[in-house]
C-alpha positions as CSV (number, residue, x, y, z in Angstrom):
1,M,11.4,15.7,22.6
2,D,8.6,15.2,19.9
3,G,9.2,11.3,20.9
4,I,9.2,8.7,17.3
5,V,9.7,10.8,14.5
6,I,8.8,9.2,10.8
7,I,9.7,11.0,8.0
8,G,7.7,9.1,5.3
9,A,3.2,8.4,5.4
10,G,3.8,5.3,2.9
11,E,3.0,1.6,3.6
12,C,6.5,1.3,5.8
13,G,6.2,4.5,7.8
14,T,2.8,4.0,8.5
15,R,3.0,0.5,9.9
16,A,5.8,1.4,11.6
17,A,4.0,4.0,13.6
18,F,1.0,2.2,14.1
19,M,2.8,-1.1,15.2
20,A,5.3,1.3,18.0
21,R,1.8,2.0,19.5
22,E,0.9,-1.4,20.0
23,A,4.3,-2.8,21.4
24,G,3.5,-0.3,24.0
25,Y,4.9,3.0,23.3
26,V,3.3,5.5,25.1
27,G,5.4,8.9,23.8
28,P,4.6,11.1,21.1
29,I,4.3,9.6,17.5
30,T,4.6,12.2,14.3
31,L,4.3,10.6,11.0
32,I,5.4,13.3,8.2
33,G,3.8,12.6,4.7
34,K,4.6,14.8,1.6
35,E,1.7,13.9,0.0
36,P,-1.8,15.8,0.7
37,H,-3.6,12.6,1.5
38,L,-4.3,10.1,3.9
39,P,-1.7,7.4,3.5
40,Y,-2.4,4.8,0.5
41,E,-1.4,1.8,-1.1
42,R,0.5,1.9,-4.1
43,P,-0.2,-1.5,-5.9
44,P,-3.7,-0.5,-6.5
45,L,-2.6,2.8,-8.5
46,S,-1.9,0.6,-11.8
47,K,-5.9,-1.4,-11.0
48,L,-8.6,1.2,-12.6
49,A,-11.7,0.4,-10.6
50,D,-15.0,1.7,-12.8
51,G,-13.0,3.8,-14.9
52,M,-11.2,5.5,-11.7
53,V,-7.8,5.3,-10.2
54,Q,-8.0,3.7,-6.7
55,M,-7.0,5.0,-3.9
56,K,-6.9,2.4,-1.0
57,Q,-6.1,4.2,2.0
58,I,-3.8,2.6,5.1
59,C,-5.8,3.9,7.5
60,V,-8.8,6.3,8.1
61,A,-8.3,9.3,9.6
62,G,-10.1,8.4,12.9
63,A,-7.4,5.7,13.1
64,L,-4.5,8.3,13.9
65,E,-6.7,10.0,16.4
66,A,-7.6,7.3,18.4
67,T,-3.9,5.9,18.8
68,E,-2.4,9.3,19.2
69,I,-0.7,9.5,16.0
70,R,0.1,13.1,15.0
71,Y,0.2,13.4,11.3
72,L,1.6,16.0,8.9
73,P,0.2,15.6,5.7
74,G,1.9,18.0,2.6
75,V,5.1,18.6,3.9
76,S,8.5,16.5,3.9
77,A,11.8,16.6,6.0
78,S,14.7,19.4,4.4
79,A,17.0,18.1,7.0
80,I,18.2,16.0,9.7
81,D,20.6,17.2,12.1
82,V,21.9,13.6,14.1
83,A,23.7,15.6,16.7
84,S,21.0,17.7,18.0
85,H,18.1,14.7,16.8
86,S,16.1,17.4,15.2
87,V,14.7,17.1,11.9
88,R,13.8,20.3,10.1
89,L,10.6,20.5,7.5
90,T,9.8,22.2,4.3
91,D,7.9,24.5,6.1
92,D,10.7,25.6,8.8
93,A,9.5,24.0,11.5
94,V,11.8,22.0,14.1
95,L,10.7,18.3,15.4
96,Q,13.2,16.7,17.7
97,Y,13.0,13.2,18.1
98,D,14.1,10.3,20.4
99,K,13.8,7.9,17.4
100,L,14.0,8.6,14.1
101,L,12.5,6.5,11.0
102,I,13.9,7.5,7.8
103,A,10.9,5.9,5.4
104,T,11.3,7.9,2.4
105,G,10.8,5.1,-0.2
106,A,12.2,5.6,-3.4
107,S,11.4,7.6,-6.4
108,P,11.0,7.0,-10.7
109,R,14.7,7.0,-12.5
110,H,14.3,9.4,-15.0
111,L,14.9,8.8,-18.8
112,N,18.1,12.0,-19.6
113,C,17.2,11.7,-23.6
114,V,16.4,14.5,-25.4
115,G,12.7,15.9,-24.7
116,A,12.4,13.5,-21.2
117,Q,10.1,16.1,-19.8
118,H,7.4,14.5,-22.5
119,A,7.1,11.6,-20.5
120,L,5.2,10.6,-17.1
121,D,6.1,9.3,-14.3
122,F,4.0,6.5,-12.7
123,R,4.6,6.3,-8.7
124,T,2.2,8.4,-7.1
125,Y,-1.6,8.7,-6.9
126,A,-1.1,12.5,-8.6
127,D,1.1,10.4,-11.1
128,A,-1.7,8.0,-11.5
129,D,-4.4,10.4,-12.5
130,V,-2.4,12.3,-14.6
131,M,-1.5,9.5,-16.6
132,F,-5.1,8.0,-16.6
133,S,-6.8,11.1,-17.6
134,R,-4.5,11.6,-20.6
135,A,-5.4,8.1,-21.6
136,Q,-8.8,8.3,-21.9
137,G,-8.1,10.7,-25.0
138,A,-5.1,8.5,-26.1
139,K,-5.7,6.2,-29.4
140,S,-1.9,5.0,-28.4
141,A,1.0,4.8,-25.8
142,A,4.4,4.1,-25.8
143,I,5.8,2.6,-22.4
144,I,9.9,2.8,-21.9
145,G,10.6,-0.3,-19.7
146,G,9.4,-3.7,-20.5
147,G,9.7,-4.0,-16.5
148,L,7.2,-5.2,-14.4
149,I,5.6,-1.9,-13.8
150,G,5.5,-1.3,-17.7
151,M,4.0,-4.6,-18.7
152,E,1.0,-3.9,-16.4
153,L,0.8,-0.9,-17.5
154,A,0.6,-2.0,-21.1
155,A,-2.2,-4.7,-19.9
156,V,-4.5,-2.3,-18.3
157,L,-4.0,0.4,-21.1
158,R,-4.8,-2.7,-23.7
159,G,-7.7,-2.9,-21.7
160,R,-9.1,0.3,-22.4
161,G,-8.7,-0.6,-26.2
162,I,-5.6,1.6,-26.2
163,K,-2.6,0.8,-28.8
164,V,0.6,0.3,-27.0
165,S,4.4,0.0,-28.0
166,I,7.1,-1.0,-25.1
167,I,10.5,0.2,-25.8
168,E,12.9,-1.9,-23.2
169,A,16.7,-2.0,-23.8
170,A,17.7,-5.2,-22.6
171,S,16.8,-8.3,-25.5
172,K,13.8,-9.5,-23.5
173,P,11.6,-8.3,-21.2
174,L,11.1,-8.8,-17.5
175,G,14.8,-10.2,-17.4
176,R,15.7,-9.1,-14.1
177,A,13.5,-10.6,-11.9
178,V,11.4,-13.0,-13.5
179,P,12.0,-16.8,-13.9
180,P,12.9,-17.0,-17.9
181,R,10.1,-19.2,-18.4
182,F,7.5,-17.5,-17.2
183,A,8.9,-14.0,-18.1
184,E,8.5,-15.7,-21.8
185,R,5.3,-16.8,-22.0
186,L,4.4,-13.2,-20.4
187,H,5.6,-11.6,-23.0
188,L,4.1,-13.4,-25.8
189,H,0.9,-13.1,-23.9
190,H,1.2,-9.6,-24.6
191,V,2.1,-10.2,-28.2
192,K,-1.5,-12.1,-28.5
193,E,-3.2,-9.3,-26.6
194,G,-1.4,-6.5,-29.4
195,V,1.5,-5.6,-27.5
196,A,4.3,-4.2,-30.0
197,F,8.1,-4.7,-29.0
198,H,10.8,-2.7,-29.5
199,L,13.6,-5.0,-27.8
200,G,17.4,-4.2,-27.6
201,Q,16.6,0.1,-28.6
202,G,17.3,2.8,-26.3
203,V,15.3,6.2,-26.3
204,S,17.1,9.3,-28.4
205,E,14.6,11.1,-28.0
206,I,10.8,11.9,-26.6
207,Q,8.6,14.6,-28.5
208,K,4.4,15.2,-27.9
209,G,3.6,12.7,-30.5
210,G,6.2,9.7,-29.8
211,A,9.3,8.7,-29.0
212,I,12.4,8.4,-31.3
213,L,14.6,5.1,-30.9
214,T,18.4,5.0,-30.9
215,D,18.1,3.2,-34.3
216,G,15.6,6.4,-35.6
217,T,12.4,4.5,-35.4
218,A,9.8,6.6,-35.1
219,V,7.4,5.1,-32.5
220,P,4.3,7.2,-32.1
221,A,2.1,7.6,-29.6
222,D,-0.2,10.0,-28.2
223,L,1.0,9.0,-24.5
224,V,4.4,8.5,-23.2
225,V,5.6,6.6,-19.9
226,G,9.0,6.0,-18.5
227,A,8.9,2.9,-16.6
228,I,12.6,2.0,-15.9
229,G,12.9,1.5,-12.7
230,V,13.3,3.7,-9.1
231,V,15.8,5.0,-7.2
232,P,16.3,4.8,-3.5
233,D,15.7,8.4,-1.8
234,T,19.0,8.4,0.2
235,E,19.0,12.2,-0.2
236,L,18.0,13.1,3.3
237,A,21.0,10.5,5.1
238,Q,23.5,11.4,3.0
239,Q,23.7,15.2,3.8
240,A,23.2,13.9,7.6
241,G,26.3,11.9,6.9
242,I,24.2,8.4,7.4
243,S,26.0,6.1,5.4
244,T,24.6,5.1,2.2
245,G,25.4,2.5,-0.6
246,N,22.5,1.5,-2.8
247,G,20.2,2.8,-0.6
248,I,20.5,3.5,3.4
249,L,22.5,1.4,5.1
250,T,21.3,-0.3,8.3
251,D,21.9,-3.8,10.3
252,M,20.3,-6.2,10.8
253,F,18.2,-4.3,13.3
254,L,17.3,-1.8,10.7
255,R,19.5,1.1,12.5
256,T,21.6,2.9,10.6
257,S,25.0,4.7,11.4
258,A,23.7,7.5,13.3
259,P,22.3,6.7,16.6
260,D,18.8,6.2,17.7
261,V,18.1,6.3,13.4
262,F,16.3,4.2,11.7
263,A,15.5,3.1,8.3
264,A,13.3,0.9,6.1
265,G,11.5,0.3,2.9
266,D,12.4,1.1,-0.3
267,C,14.9,3.5,0.9
268,S,17.2,0.6,3.1
269,A,19.8,-1.8,2.0
270,V,19.6,-4.4,4.9
271,S,22.7,-6.2,6.3
272,Q,22.6,-9.8,5.2
273,I,23.9,-12.9,7.3
274,G,26.2,-13.8,4.6
275,G,27.7,-10.2,3.8
276,G,26.8,-6.9,2.0
277,H,23.2,-5.0,2.1
278,M,20.0,-6.1,0.4
279,R,17.9,-3.8,-1.0
280,F,14.1,-5.1,-1.4
281,E,11.4,-3.1,-3.6
282,S,7.9,-4.8,-2.5
283,W,5.1,-3.6,-1.1
284,R,4.9,-6.6,1.5
285,N,9.0,-5.9,2.5
286,A,8.0,-2.2,3.2
287,R,5.3,-3.5,5.5
288,L,7.1,-5.8,7.5
289,Q,10.6,-3.9,7.6
290,G,8.5,-0.9,9.1
291,E,6.7,-3.4,11.4
292,T,10.1,-4.3,12.9
293,A,11.0,-0.8,13.1
294,G,8.1,0.3,14.9
295,R,8.9,-2.4,17.4
296,N,12.4,-1.8,17.7
297,M,11.9,1.6,18.4
298,A,9.6,1.1,21.0
299,G,12.2,-0.9,22.7
300,A,12.6,-4.2,21.3
301,N,15.9,-5.6,19.7
302,E,14.5,-7.7,16.8
303,P,16.1,-8.3,13.9
304,F,14.3,-8.3,10.2
305,N,14.3,-11.6,8.4
306,G,11.4,-11.0,5.9
307,M,11.7,-12.6,2.6
308,P,11.4,-11.6,-0.4
309,W,7.9,-11.9,-2.2
310,F,6.0,-10.0,-5.3
311,W,3.3,-10.3,-7.2
312,S,2.3,-8.9,-10.7
313,N,-0.8,-9.6,-12.4
314,Q,-1.5,-9.1,-16.1
315,Y,-4.3,-9.5,-17.8
316,D,-5.8,-12.7,-16.4
317,L,-2.2,-14.1,-15.5
318,S,-1.0,-13.9,-11.8
319,L,2.7,-13.9,-11.1
320,Q,4.0,-14.8,-7.8
321,V,7.8,-15.1,-6.9
322,V,9.2,-16.2,-3.1
323,G,12.6,-15.8,-2.1
324,L,15.9,-15.2,-4.8
325,P,15.7,-17.4,-7.6
326,S,19.1,-18.0,-9.2
327,A,19.9,-19.6,-12.6
328,G,22.6,-21.7,-10.1
329,H,19.9,-22.8,-8.8
330,A,18.6,-26.4,-9.5
331,Q,15.2,-26.1,-11.0
332,V,12.2,-28.1,-10.1
333,S,8.7,-27.7,-12.4
334,R,5.5,-28.9,-11.5
335,T,2.5,-28.0,-13.8
336,I,-1.2,-27.9,-11.8
337,E,-4.4,-26.9,-13.3
338,G,-4.6,-23.2,-14.1
339,G,-0.7,-22.5,-13.6
340,D,2.9,-23.5,-13.4
341,L,5.6,-23.6,-10.4
342,E,9.0,-23.5,-10.5
343,F,11.1,-24.4,-7.2
344,Y,14.4,-23.4,-6.6
345,L,17.2,-25.5,-4.9
346,D,20.3,-24.7,-3.5
347,D,22.8,-27.9,-2.4
348,G,19.2,-29.9,-2.0
349,R,17.5,-26.5,0.5
350,L,14.4,-25.0,-1.0
351,V,15.5,-21.6,-1.0
352,A,12.9,-19.9,-3.5
353,A,9.7,-20.4,-5.8
354,A,7.3,-18.8,-8.1
355,G,4.2,-19.0,-9.6
356,L,2.0,-18.3,-13.0
357,G,-1.4,-19.0,-13.6
358,V,-4.6,-17.8,-14.0
359,G,-5.8,-15.9,-11.4
360,N,-4.9,-17.3,-8.0
361,A,-4.3,-21.0,-9.1
362,C,-0.7,-20.6,-7.6
363,A,-1.7,-18.5,-4.7
364,K,-2.2,-21.6,-2.5
365,D,1.3,-23.6,-3.3
366,I,3.3,-20.4,-3.2
367,K,2.2,-19.8,0.2
368,L,2.9,-23.0,1.1
369,A,6.5,-23.1,-0.7
370,E,7.2,-19.9,1.3
371,M,6.8,-22.0,4.6
372,L,8.8,-24.6,3.3
373,V,11.6,-22.1,2.3
374,A,11.0,-20.3,5.9
375,N,11.6,-24.0,7.4
376,G,14.8,-24.8,5.7
377,A,13.1,-27.8,4.2
378,S,15.1,-30.2,1.7
379,P,12.3,-31.6,-0.3
380,D,12.5,-34.7,-2.8
381,P,12.7,-33.5,-5.9
382,S,10.8,-36.3,-7.4
383,Q,7.7,-35.1,-4.8
384,L,7.9,-31.1,-5.8
385,A,7.5,-32.0,-9.2
386,D,4.5,-34.4,-8.7
387,P,1.2,-32.0,-8.9
388,A,-0.3,-35.3,-6.5
389,V,2.0,-34.8,-3.9
390,N,0.2,-31.9,-1.5
391,L,2.8,-29.8,-0.3
392,K,1.0,-28.8,2.5
393,V,2.0,-32.2,3.4
394,L,5.6,-32.2,2.8
395,L,5.4,-29.3,5.2
396,K,3.2,-31.6,8.1
397,S,5.9,-34.2,7.6
398,L,9.2,-31.6,8.2
399,R,7.4,-30.0,11.0
400,A,6.7,-33.4,12.4
401,A,10.2,-34.7,12.0
């Protein structure tokens, strides 16, 4: 047997490997990565350093060697046989596993219009390298999709002096995950920075010189980028007969329907206490689920109880959202120096919070709000609204009680 085998060497799979060792697992661990690089973090890809794409490595080769984690770069899994506990790789090698983690992540959702091949993806280091290399000689860019990735890329490209157009099928950008007040503020900030928006529009054709909208409008662009979201990579699991839905379905312990097979990260949908499954897409979720899976493969029996959280930097503004805000929640607003906060209460209990401000103006308050949510706090709304009331005091009072 090859002990623990992990398919996917992103944030989730790599953290799982290290955590299994930290949890005391002494058997073989094999980490399979389809990219040729050492494992790296994805968020920095949209944040250039000295005009170059950043590759922030999760670990160095020496760390893998020191913990006796066998890393196989530039290869991927082609099939899983749950009956024989084996994984076949694209180089025809076969690995036997005691425990298997599927951490294949997600892939960009592709456009289905004429000329879709002319649109660039933005997911991997190679994608980022191609896009920013082409951006060096570009004067204009069209970004299809007004979500977080599309808006972040728009900010970066505007910072390089490139004229940017965002094409979004919805009536407003950032409509799915961002509180409406903050989405509107970010939208207006982009307009102020010179970004042109084509809202309520689809794309009928992409040409080398730009995009044609469904109403016939031509959007000239030297560079076209598709940013319409991602889809979980579940094909391996489906072919192996493992249960899938909007992701690979797992229980609260990240176990799939197949014995000794776990799934975690962007590819997984985790069972929820209230019923159904939820798939989280964020860097921190990938890390926390990977660590939980690593401990469980090493012999623990720990449920995943991470809280949804994401952030986005656009120009000088930073957005953070913790929990799952809903229009049905009671909302409380607070204005602080350099930013604004929104708190969300469900039957009096704090369940989510969001902050938008300059730089790290809201970071401390969002962290404290996350701790209040995790502790099941039901704070007085008037205290949440009052900037003179330190959230740390509310947290201390809750813990003392």
